[in-house]
Every structure is written in C-alpha cells, then in structure tokens.
N, C-alpha and C positions, 0 to 999 in steps of 0.2 A: 578365593573370589572376593573383589572389593564390593562393598555394600553399595547400593543405590543411594544417591544423595538428593533425590527428588521423590517426592510423593506423587506416586502414579495412580492413585486411587481414583480420581476422577477422569482419567484418560479411558477413552472408549475400551472394551474389553479385549478386543481383538489386537489392538494397538498396544495394549500393555502387554499381553501375552507374547507378541512376537519381540518386543524389546526384551522381556525377561528371558527369553529362550534362545535368542540369538547373539552368542558371545561378542560380536563385533558391535552390534548396537548397544547391547547391555553397558559395554565399556563406556561408551560415549555418556551414559547417565550416571556414572561414578565420578565425573568431573565436571566442572563448570566451564563453559567455553572461553576461549581466548580473545575472541572477537565477536562482535554483534553486527557491524557493518560490512557491506562489500561495495568496494568501488566499482563503478562500471558493471553492476550486478544484472543487468539486461540487454537485451539487444536494442530495447525502446531508449533507454538512458544513454546507450552508447552513441546515438544518432546526434545528441548534444554536444560531443567532443569537437565535432568541426566548427562548433560556433565557439569554442574555447571554454564549454562548461564541462564537468565532470561530476558524477552525481553518487554520492555515497548513500546506500539503501539498506534498510533493515527488512528481512522477510520473516514473519511470525506465522505461527499455526492459525488462520483466519477462523472466524464463526466460533462454533463451539468444539472445535476438533482437539483442543488440549483439556477439555472439561469445563473450562470456563470461558465465559463469551467474550471475544476478541472484537467482535462487530455487532454492536447493539442493535443495528437496525436490519441485521440479515434476514430474519423471520418475515418481516413486514416487505422488504425490497425484494425477497425471492432470489438473492445473489448468492447463495451458497453453492449452489450446483455451478452455475456458470463462471465461478470466480477464477481469476488468474492465477490463483496458487496452483491449479492443476495445467498450466500452460508452459510451454518450453522447456527447461532444464527442471522446474517445479514438480513434473510428474515422476522424476527419479525419486526411488524409497529414500536414499541417503538424504537428499534435499529436503524432503517432508521430515524425516526424522531430525534433521540439523534445525529446522524451523520449530518442531515441537520442544526440542530442549532449549532453544534460546526463549521460547514462550514461558517454560516452567521456571526458567532462570529469572525471568523478569517478574513472574507472579510469586515466586517463593523466596528469592533473594533480590528484593526489588531496589534496594539502595545500591547493592553492588553492581547491578545491572545498569542502573542510571550513570554510576560512576564510570563504568567501563565505557559507555557510549559516548560520555563526555570527553573521555580520556583519547577516544578515537577520533572525535570531531576535531579536537585540537590538533592532533598528529595531522590529519588531513589538511586543515586549515594551515597548518606550518607548511606543509608540501606544497600546496597549491601556490603559496607565495613564492616559494623558492623556485618551483617551476614554470609559472607565469600562467596558470590557468584559474579558472573561477569554480569555486567548489559549491554545489548544491547537496542538500541533505534532505532526504525523504525517509521517515521513520515508520510511516504506514504502507510498505510496501504491499503487503497482503493482511492488513488489519486496519482497525479503526478506533485507535486509542486517543484520547484527548491529551496529547503530549504538551499541550500549553501548560499544564497543570504540574510538570516534573521539572521545570527549571532548565532544561537543557537549552533551547534557544535563547533563552534569557541569559545565559552565560557566554554566547558567542554573538553578540549584536552585529558584527560584521559579516555573519554567514545566513545565505538564503536558505531557509528552510521552506519545504512546501508538502503538501498531501491532497489526496483525494478523500472525500468524506461524504457518509450519509447521513450526517448529523447537521441539522439546519439551524441548530440554536447554539452555535460554540461562541462564547463570549470572552472578552479579556484575551484575545489571541495576540501575541507579540507582534510587532510592526515587520519583523523578519520571518513570519509564517504565514505563507500563502495558501489558501485553502481553496480548491474546486469541489464543488457539491456534485456528487455523482448520482446521476439519474436512474430511475427505474421505473417503468411503465406499469407496475404492479398497482392494481385498483386501490388497495389499502394504504398505498405509500404516497398518493397524490396530494395529500395535504402537506406533507414535508416538501415535495417540490414546489408547491405554491409558496411556502415560506421563503424557500431558497430563493425562488424568482422575485419575490416582494423586497427581500434583502438586498436585491441586485448581485447575488453570488454568480460568478462564472459556473456553468453547468455542464459536466462532462455526459455525453450520451453515446452508447455502443450501438452501432447500426449493423443490420444483418451481414452486410459485406462492403469492401472498399468501393464497388460500383456504385452503391446507393450514395455514399459518401461523396464521390466524385460528382456525380449528378447534383447533388445540392449545391456544391461549391462552385461547379461550372454556372449553375443557373443563378447564383447569387440568393436562393431560397432562404426563406427565414424559417426556424423551427422554434415552436413555442413563442412565436412573434419576437425572436431575438436573432440577432445576426449570427452566422456560423463561422467558424474558423476551423483549420484542420489540426487535429489532435495527435496524428499519427506521424507528422514529419519529424518531431521531436517531443520530449516529454518536459520541455521547459515552459511549465505553465504559468510562471509569474510573470512571463513577458505578454501572455495572452491578456485582452481586455477583459475585465468583469462586465456582467451583464450580457454574456454572449454563451451560446452553445458551443462547446468543443467536441467535434465530430471524430469519433474512433470507430473503428470496424471490428467485428467479434472475431476472437481467438480461441482456440483450445475448445472445451467443451460448451462454450458461449455460442459456437456457430449453430448448433442445434437446440439451443433454449428457446422454449415458447411460453415462458412463465410470465412475460411482460418486461423482463429486465433489458432483453435485445429489441431495439425498435426496427420494425420491418418484417 
C-alpha cells in the first residue's frame, strides 16, 4: 500500500477516516494532482461562451473543511452552510475529495501548486489565441485566498483574472485582477459591507429567488442606494460597472438559508 503524501491530521475526523478506509479515495492522496484548473467548470461560467469568453476555474475546499481556513470571513459572514461548494456537481463525494486534495496540495506543496497553476494558465492562454476566444481565470471558485500575493496574474498581464471576495481591504491588486465584493446581511459583517461600499466596489448580493431579482431589475430599483445589474446572465463580472450591486439568486442550500447571507 502506497503511503499518503499529505498530512491529514487537521482534516475533520470523519473525512480523514473515510479517505484512509476507502481504497479509491486513499489512492488519490498518495499522489499529487495533474491539474488544478477546470475549463468551463460550471453552468454559470459556460454562459459566457456565447460572448466569446471561456473561464478556467479553481475549486478548493472552502472555509475550514481542509482543517485550515481558506475563507477568512466565513464565520462573520455566515456563508459556510449556504456556500456554492455544495451546489451542482459539487455535492458529489468525488468532487469534494478532489477539492480537498487540491487544497492540501496548495497548503503543503505551495511552490509546486503555484507552478502548476501558472503552467495551466499558460497552456489555456495559448489555446485561446489559437482558437479565437478570450480566456478568463477565476482562482477562488469556492475559496477566498489573496491570490494577488502569489505572482500568478503578474506573470500573465494579458489574461483577465477575477474573483468574488468577502475581504474589503485587499490592496496592491494587479490591474488584470477584477474583484467583486460578496455581500452578507449578517449583522456582524456590516462594517465590511460599509468599507466595500465606501471604496466603490462592485457588490454581489444573493437574493431568495429569481422572482425577487427580476422584480428589482424590471422596476429599476436601487439596492443599498446603488444601481443593480443582473449577475446570473453570465459570470463575466469585469464587464459590470463598479459601485453597483450584482443581483444573484439563491441556489443549493442557500435556498433555505436564513442566517442573513441570503437577502429576502
């Protein structure tokens, strides 16, 4: 039996035991991933294809599911339970395990993980040029890491990177890295919402259902005294204006969330 190459000591006990006792899963943790990014990795990002964009996206284990916190504000924003990590294909065990392995690879073999991501972005950039589409890269598909500190987007100045974040104080962000602040109505999180608004950030807010979003858009209503744009038409956020609210509707477990994360 091959030895595990990852330290699982901080992984939740039930997850660790499942990995160690399931041969198929255990095998994954005896080796490093061959890739980190997925092209057209969700129904949402695929919507951008019709406009000539394709998105390479990285999905990691969010919050503290790996034993280390990948979403610094999740406790204040109360977004762990309604996280999109558990929507769509993310609910499948093999996908969750894959995300966990990539997270541990990044945490425990950081230089190699960063190098692999750069390699993949380079391959996708070259492919986009050959095939005539525009590459977008989203590294925080289900996490909230400060990727501006890792030198990835700086190495690809012609590639547009973007992310959603609950960190309102991110500085020294490269020009090709577009950030949308992610709203939560949790009372203890409002000081950070105020900071994001004062900084003129674009703010994504999740509403209870699509009908609420359509009513706001059709009436031309303001939210938080800001104009509103439709965030579910595509995931191409860098084309949306700053200082606006991006209206999304709840999916997965978020449909039944009443922590304040979902509006309405």
